[in-house]
C-alpha positions as CSV (number, residue, x, y, z in Angstrom):
1,M,49.5,103.5,175.5
2,M,51.1,101.5,172.5
3,N,53.5,103.3,170.3
4,G,53.0,103.3,166.5
5,G,55.6,100.6,165.9
6,A,53.8,98.1,168.3
7,I,50.5,98.8,166.5
8,V,52.0,98.2,163.1
9,S,53.6,94.9,164.1
10,K,50.5,93.7,165.8
11,M,48.5,94.4,162.7
12,S,51.0,92.7,160.4
13,A,51.0,89.6,162.7
14,R,47.2,89.5,162.4
15,G,47.6,89.7,158.6
16,R,50.0,86.8,158.5
17,S,47.7,84.8,160.8
18,N,44.8,85.3,158.4
19,R,46.9,84.4,155.3
20,L,48.5,81.2,156.7
21,P,45.3,79.1,156.7
22,R,44.6,80.0,153.0
23,S,48.1,79.0,151.9
24,G,47.8,75.8,154.0
25,K,44.6,74.9,152.2
26,R,46.1,75.5,148.9
27,L,49.0,73.3,149.8
28,T,46.7,70.5,151.0
29,L,44.6,70.8,147.9
30,G,47.7,70.6,145.7
31,K,48.9,67.4,147.4
32,A,45.4,65.9,147.0
33,L,44.9,66.9,143.4
34,P,46.9,63.9,141.8
35,Y,44.9,61.4,143.9
36,L,41.6,63.1,142.7
37,Y,42.8,62.6,139.1
38,L,43.5,58.9,139.9
39,L,40.2,58.4,141.6
40,P,38.1,57.4,138.6
41,A,40.6,54.7,137.7
42,L,41.0,53.4,141.2
43,L,37.2,53.2,141.6
44,S,36.9,51.3,138.3
45,I,39.6,48.8,139.3
46,G,38.1,48.4,142.8
47,Y,34.7,47.7,141.3
48,W,35.6,45.5,138.3
49,I,38.6,43.6,139.8
50,Y,38.7,43.6,143.6
51,R,35.0,43.4,144.4
52,P,34.5,40.2,142.3
53,L,37.7,38.9,143.9
54,V,36.3,39.5,147.4
55,S,32.9,38.0,146.4
56,T,34.8,34.8,145.2
57,F,36.5,34.4,148.4
58,Q,33.2,34.8,150.2
59,L,31.3,32.4,147.9
60,S,33.9,29.7,148.3
61,F,32.6,29.2,151.8
62,Y,28.9,28.9,150.8
63,E,26.7,26.7,148.9
64,W,24.6,28.4,146.4
65,N,23.0,27.8,142.8
66,M,23.1,31.4,141.6
67,L,19.3,31.7,141.7
68,P,18.4,35.1,143.2
69,M,15.6,33.7,145.4
70,S,17.8,30.8,146.5
71,P,19.5,31.1,150.0
72,K,23.2,30.9,150.5
73,T,24.1,28.2,153.0
74,F,27.4,28.6,154.8
75,V,29.3,25.3,154.6
76,G,32.8,26.4,155.7
77,W,35.8,24.5,154.2
78,S,33.5,21.8,152.9
79,N,33.7,23.1,149.3
80,F,37.5,22.8,149.4
81,A,37.3,19.3,150.9
82,K,34.8,18.1,148.2
83,L,36.9,19.7,145.5
84,F,39.9,17.8,146.3
85,A,37.8,14.6,146.6
86,L,36.7,14.9,143.0
87,P,37.9,12.0,140.8
88,E,38.9,14.4,138.0
89,M,40.9,16.8,140.2
90,G,44.0,14.7,140.1
91,K,43.8,14.6,136.4
92,A,43.1,18.2,136.1
93,L,46.2,19.1,138.2
94,L,48.4,16.8,136.1
95,N,47.1,18.3,132.9
96,T,47.6,21.8,134.2
97,L,51.2,20.8,134.8
98,I,51.5,19.3,131.3
99,Y,50.1,22.5,129.7
100,T,52.6,24.7,131.7
101,V,55.6,22.7,130.8
102,G,54.6,22.0,127.2
103,V,54.0,25.6,126.3
104,L,57.4,26.8,127.5
105,P,59.3,25.7,124.2
106,F,56.8,27.7,122.2
107,S,56.8,30.8,124.4
108,L,60.5,30.8,125.2
109,L,62.8,28.7,123.1
110,L,61.4,29.2,119.6
111,P,60.7,32.8,120.0
112,L,64.2,33.5,121.4
113,V,65.8,31.7,118.4
114,I,63.6,33.4,115.9
115,A,64.2,36.9,117.5
116,I,68.0,36.4,117.5
117,L,68.1,35.0,113.9
118,T,66.0,38.0,112.6
119,D,67.5,40.7,114.6
120,R,69.4,42.2,111.6
121,I,66.3,42.5,109.5
122,G,65.7,46.2,109.1
123,G,63.5,48.8,107.4
124,R,60.1,47.8,106.0
125,A,61.0,44.2,106.0
126,R,61.1,44.2,109.8
127,N,57.7,45.8,110.1
128,L,56.2,43.3,107.7
129,Y,57.8,40.3,109.5
130,R,56.6,41.5,112.9
131,A,53.1,42.0,111.6
132,L,52.9,38.6,110.0
133,I,54.3,36.8,113.0
134,F,52.0,38.6,115.4
135,V,48.8,37.7,113.4
136,P,48.0,34.5,115.3
137,M,48.0,36.4,118.6
138,I,45.2,38.7,117.5
139,M,43.0,36.0,116.1
140,A,40.0,35.0,118.1
141,P,40.5,31.7,120.0
142,V,37.2,30.3,118.6
143,A,38.3,31.1,115.0
144,V,41.6,29.5,115.6
145,S,39.9,26.4,117.0
146,S,37.8,26.1,114.0
147,V,40.7,26.4,111.6
148,W,42.7,23.8,113.5
149,S,39.7,21.5,113.8
150,W,39.5,21.6,110.0
151,M,43.1,21.0,109.4
152,L,43.4,18.2,112.0
153,N,40.1,16.4,111.0
154,P,40.7,12.7,110.8
155,M,38.7,12.3,107.7
156,G,39.4,15.1,105.3
157,G,41.9,17.3,107.2
158,I,44.9,18.6,105.4
159,V,47.3,17.2,108.0
160,N,46.0,13.6,107.7
161,Q,45.8,13.9,103.9
162,T,49.4,14.9,103.8
163,L,50.5,12.1,106.1
164,R,48.6,9.6,104.0
165,T,50.1,10.8,100.8
166,V,53.7,11.5,101.9
167,F,54.2,8.7,104.5
168,G,51.6,6.2,103.4
169,M,49.7,6.1,106.7
170,E,46.6,4.0,106.5
171,E,44.8,4.9,109.8
172,P,44.3,8.7,110.4
173,I,45.4,10.3,113.6
174,R,42.5,11.3,115.7
175,F,44.0,14.4,117.2
176,F,41.1,15.5,119.4
177,T,39.3,12.1,120.1
178,D,42.3,10.0,121.0
179,A,43.3,10.4,124.6
180,N,47.0,9.9,123.7
181,W,46.9,12.8,121.2
182,A,44.4,15.3,122.5
183,I,46.3,17.0,125.2
184,W,49.4,17.4,123.0
185,S,47.2,18.9,120.2
186,I,45.8,21.5,122.6
187,T,49.3,22.2,123.9
188,F,50.6,22.6,120.3
189,I,47.7,25.1,119.4
190,T,48.2,27.0,122.5
191,G,51.9,27.3,121.9
192,W,51.6,28.1,118.2
193,K,49.4,31.1,119.0
194,L,51.9,32.5,121.6
195,I,55.0,32.4,119.3
196,G,54.4,35.7,117.7
197,F,53.8,37.5,121.0
198,S,56.9,36.2,122.6
199,T,58.9,36.8,119.6
200,L,58.0,40.4,119.6
201,I,58.9,40.8,123.3
202,F,62.3,39.3,122.7
203,S,62.9,41.4,119.5
204,A,62.0,44.5,121.5
205,A,64.5,43.4,124.3
206,L,67.3,42.7,121.6
207,T,66.7,46.3,120.2
208,G,67.2,47.8,123.6
209,I,70.6,46.1,124.1
210,N,73.6,48.4,123.6
211,K,75.3,47.2,120.5
212,E,78.6,48.4,121.9
213,Y,78.7,45.2,124.0
214,V,78.6,43.0,120.9
215,E,81.2,45.1,119.0
216,A,83.6,45.0,122.1
217,A,83.2,41.2,122.1
218,R,83.9,40.8,118.5
219,M,87.0,43.1,118.9
220,D,88.1,40.5,121.6
221,R,87.7,37.8,118.8
222,A,84.5,36.3,120.4
223,G,82.6,33.9,118.1
224,P,78.8,34.0,117.6
225,W,78.2,31.3,120.2
226,Q,80.4,33.1,122.8
227,I,78.5,36.4,122.0
228,L,75.2,34.7,122.4
229,R,76.2,32.9,125.7
230,Y,78.1,35.6,127.4
231,V,76.6,38.8,126.1
232,L,73.1,38.4,124.6
233,L,71.6,35.8,127.1
234,P,72.8,37.6,130.3
235,L,71.4,40.9,128.9
236,L,68.1,39.1,128.0
237,S,67.8,37.4,131.4
238,P,65.1,39.9,132.8
239,T,63.0,39.3,129.6
240,I,63.5,35.5,129.7
241,L,62.5,35.3,133.3
242,F,59.5,37.6,132.8
243,M,58.2,35.5,129.8
244,T,58.8,32.3,131.9
245,M,56.6,33.8,134.7
246,L,53.9,34.7,132.2
247,S,54.0,31.2,130.6
248,V,53.9,29.4,134.0
249,L,51.0,31.6,135.3
250,F,48.8,31.7,132.2
251,A,49.5,28.5,130.1
252,S,46.4,26.7,131.4
253,E,44.2,29.8,131.2
254,W,45.4,30.4,127.5
255,S,44.5,26.7,126.7
256,F,41.0,26.9,128.2
257,S,39.4,28.2,125.0
258,Y,40.7,25.4,122.9
259,V,39.8,22.7,125.4
260,N,36.3,24.2,125.6
261,V,35.7,24.4,121.8
262,L,37.7,21.3,120.6
263,T,37.5,18.6,123.3
264,Q,35.2,19.8,126.2
265,G,37.7,18.3,128.6
266,G,37.7,14.8,127.0
267,P,38.2,12.2,125.8
268,L,37.9,10.7,129.2
269,G,39.1,13.9,130.9
270,S,42.5,13.7,129.2
271,T,42.5,17.5,128.4
272,T,40.7,19.0,131.3
273,N,42.6,21.4,133.7
274,L,41.9,23.6,136.7
275,Y,40.3,26.4,134.6
276,Y,38.0,23.9,132.9
277,V,37.0,22.5,136.2
278,L,36.3,26.0,137.5
279,W,34.2,26.8,134.5
280,T,32.3,23.5,134.6
281,Y,31.0,23.8,138.1
282,G,30.4,27.5,137.8
283,F,28.4,27.6,134.5
284,K,27.3,24.0,133.9
285,T,26.2,22.7,137.1
286,F,25.8,26.1,138.9
287,A,27.8,24.8,141.9
288,V,29.1,28.3,142.6
289,G,30.7,27.3,145.9
290,W,32.8,24.6,144.2
291,S,33.7,26.9,141.4
292,S,34.7,29.7,143.7
293,A,36.8,27.3,145.8
294,A,38.6,26.2,142.6
295,A,39.2,29.9,141.7
296,V,40.6,30.6,145.1
297,L,43.0,27.6,144.8
298,V,44.1,29.0,141.4
299,F,44.5,32.4,142.8
300,V,46.6,31.3,145.8
301,G,48.7,29.0,143.7
302,S,49.4,31.6,141.1
303,G,50.2,34.1,143.7
304,L,52.8,31.7,145.4
305,V,54.3,30.9,142.0
306,A,54.5,34.6,141.0
307,L,56.1,35.5,144.3
308,G,58.7,32.7,144.0
309,Q,59.5,33.7,140.4
310,M,59.9,37.4,141.3
311,K,62.4,36.5,143.9
312,L,64.2,34.2,141.6
313,S,64.2,37.0,139.0
314,S,65.7,39.6,141.3
315,R,68.6,37.1,142.0
316,L,69.2,35.9,138.4
317,S,68.5,38.9,136.3
318,F,71.5,40.8,134.9
319,Y,71.3,44.5,134.0
320,D,73.8,46.5,132.0
321,N,73.7,49.4,134.4
């Protein structure tokens, strides 16, 4: 016969064995609860972003005209080969490079200068200045295109009228119909719209810099140029490299709206770029395979550029901590 102590210990052991699974379930549910909260957002991202991305990769190997009853024909790498054989592809790649390089002064140099020169503006004046300089960024691209189309009109535009009155120019400049001027006009409009956004980013970065570094440099008799070169620019390097990456990756995409509204890729293909080629074959000729192949090329190229710039940023960025 078992004594009373053995019976009590056995009963307590059974009680613990019954309680352990419940606590384990609670612990498991507690760990899974954050993921359940994230599930709606993850499902939304997967459905609206990654599902179309996978479909684009799939359609790049097929020939299809987007009609529901039309069959999809597998063509392999033929779409990519035909895409590179297009006569306008070389021009589109060159224009994409021109847009990328041409936007950099507007998204990096000018905003950085403006942010540094206006850093000491305080109070309500700062809020008003930031609101005014950010206005172009929130304007619809189609509205911006219409305004600039009127201003740069060769017949009655205010720019040509000013050039005729002040400088005595007889022949108007055809900003959107002259192949020598069109691409630079689109680049200027794209860059003009980005100045406010980049200036706010640099202004916010300047606000976050510890002012003790500047005061210490002044106590060491450093001049304004020395403070800018050896204090401000190194501390702004993460922001500068971040804005460089954004400009390189999205310059041609930002210019697409103005190309589509103002020049339609012309004259003679002088303003077309990869995004306009992608849109043309996807929504004008309904060559979905070619459009998807162009999108895949843009995606892969952008990914490689982003990866390279992230590695460069990790090496060149300077942090005060």
